C-alpha positions, -999 to +999 in steps of 0.1 A: -016+066-155-019+040-127-035+053-095-022+043-061-037+050-027-010+050+000-023+048+036+006+059+059+004+080+091+040+092+089+036+123+068+073+125+058+073+088+047+041+093+028+053+124+010+086+107+001+068+077-014+044+100-033+074+119-048+093+087-056+064+070-073+052+102-089+086+107-105+081+074-124+046+082-136+022+070-109-007+092-096-004+088-058-032+098-033-023+099+004-043+091+034-030+093+070-054+070+088-074+039+082-109+055+083-100+081+056-082+054+036-112+031+035-134+060+025-112+070-004-108+034-015-146+030-016-152+062-034-124+063-060-109+037-083-073+028-075-051+002-093-031-004-061-038+002-024-005+004-005-009+000+033+013+007+063+006-018+091+008+005+121-018+033+119-033+054+147-069+042+143-066+006+129-040-017+114-033-021+077-043-057+081-078-045+093-081-022+063-071-050+039-097-073+055-124-046+052-117-038+016-105-069-002-139-084-010-156-052-020-129-030-036-113-044-067-076-033-066-042-048-060-030-046-024+005-044-009+020-036+024+049-012+029+061-016+065+091-017+088+076-047+107+094-079+096+074-109+087+084-145+079+085-160+045+056-183+056+035-153+065+042-136+032+031-168+015-001-167+035-007-130+026-002-137-011-028-166-009-052-141+006-047-116-021-018-094-011+005-088-041+037-080-021+052-071+013+078-043+009+101-037+038+112-002+050+138+011+045+138+007+008+157+022-021+140+041-049+150+013-074+136-014-051+103+004-045+097+014-081+106-021-093+083-039-069+054-015-076+060-019-114+058-057-111+026-055-090+009-032-116+021-050-147 
């Protein structure tokens, strides 16, 4: 079973994503702030680290920068903040697997996560 760490401060969104991804066979661990997310990522093995951008203590970008060289996992963002195609290309070059926009459908989310973890 593939393990996912989802760092999201909105508890309702976090729980919804956990249920959606859990229903298709992923083991999802939640963190509601950057500090705890980093600690979990450094202490457990995850196949994917899914990050919100706007968190109360630091941004998802900051978490990615802190973890990407020392924690071997795939990384993706799940955010309502729109980014340009050029920015997505830059992110992919730096190691981000995908940038998933909120709101999303169950089919879209599970399809994108499936492609990342293939």
